[in-house]
C-alpha positions in Angstrom: 1.9 12.1 29.2 1.2 9.3 26.8 1.8 10.0 23.2 -0.8 8.6 20.8 0.3 6.9 17.6 0.0 9.0 14.5 -2.5 7.5 12.1 -2.1 7.4 8.3 -4.8 7.0 5.8 -4.5 4.6 2.8 -3.6 7.4 0.4 -0.8 8.6 2.6 0.5 5.1 3.0 0.6 4.3 -0.7 2.1 7.6 -1.6 5.7 6.3 -1.0 7.2 4.0 -3.7 9.0 1.9 -1.1 5.7 1.2 0.7 4.0 0.3 -2.5 6.9 -2.2 -3.2 6.4 -3.7 0.3 2.7 -4.2 -0.5 3.6 -5.9 -3.7 5.9 -8.3 -1.8 3.2 -9.1 0.7 0.7 -9.8 -2.1 2.8 -13.0 -2.7 2.3 -14.1 0.8 3.1 -13.4 4.4 6.7 -12.3 5.0 9.0 -11.9 8.0 10.7 -8.5 8.5 14.1 -10.2 7.5 12.8 -11.1 4.1 11.2 -7.8 3.5 14.2 -5.7 4.5 16.5 -7.9 2.4 14.7 -6.6 -0.7 15.7 -3.0 -0.2 18.9 -1.0 -0.2 17.8 0.8 2.9 18.4 0.0 6.5 16.1 -2.4 8.4 15.1 0.5 10.6 13.9 2.4 7.6 11.9 -0.6 6.4 10.4 -0.9 9.9 9.3 2.8 9.7 7.6 2.1 6.4 5.9 -1.0 7.8 4.7 1.1 10.8 3.0 3.6 8.4 1.4 0.6 6.6 0.2 -0.8 9.9 -1.3 2.5 11.0 -3.2 2.7 7.7 -4.3 -0.9 8.4 -2.9 -2.1 5.1 -0.7 -4.7 6.9 -0.8 -6.5 10.2 2.1 -7.9 12.1 2.1 -11.1 14.2 5.1 -11.9 16.5 6.3 -15.5 16.0 9.3 -16.2 18.1 11.9 -13.4 17.6 10.5 -12.4 14.3 7.5 -10.4 13.1 5.5 -11.8 10.2 3.6 -9.3 8.1 0.3 -9.9 6.3 -1.3 -7.8 3.7 -4.9 -6.6 4.3 -5.8 -6.0 0.6 -9.4 -5.1 1.5 -8.2 -1.7 2.7 -7.2 -0.9 -0.8 -10.9 -0.8 -1.7 -11.0 2.8 -0.8 -8.4 3.6 -3.5 -10.2 1.5 -6.0 -13.5 3.3 -5.3 -11.8 6.7 -5.7 -10.1 5.6 -9.0 -13.4 4.4 -10.4 -14.7 8.0 -10.5 -11.8 8.9 -12.7 -12.1 5.8 -14.8 -15.6 7.0 -15.8 -14.1 10.4 -16.7 -11.5 8.8 -19.0 -14.0 6.4 -20.5 -16.1 9.4 -21.6 -13.0 11.2 -23.0 -12.0 8.1 -24.9 -15.5 7.7 -26.4 -15.4 11.4 -27.5 -12.0 10.8 -29.1 -13.2 7.7 -30.8 -16.3 9.5 -32.2 -14.0 12.3 -33.4 -11.6 9.9 -35.1 -14.5 8.0 -36.8 -16.0 11.2 -38.2 
């Protein structure tokens, strides 16, 4: 029986601080797994597991070049997070305006 890969959404993927750090690294350019794992005090296997979650959320893509995998950030997938946060930005803008009016009175 074939086991299907577990899928993660963007919010699950960015919930972990290590995965957020990996995304920040990849924002500076494509990186091989060797460079990514060298940035963390965890095993390469643990980094690969984090990268797998990011891949399943379609936040990164891997391309095999020789014996190494090169990871690329797909920043457009973070649009979902930006859209969600914009709702709360409006909420805070309104609260700040209310506070400003209160202070000015």
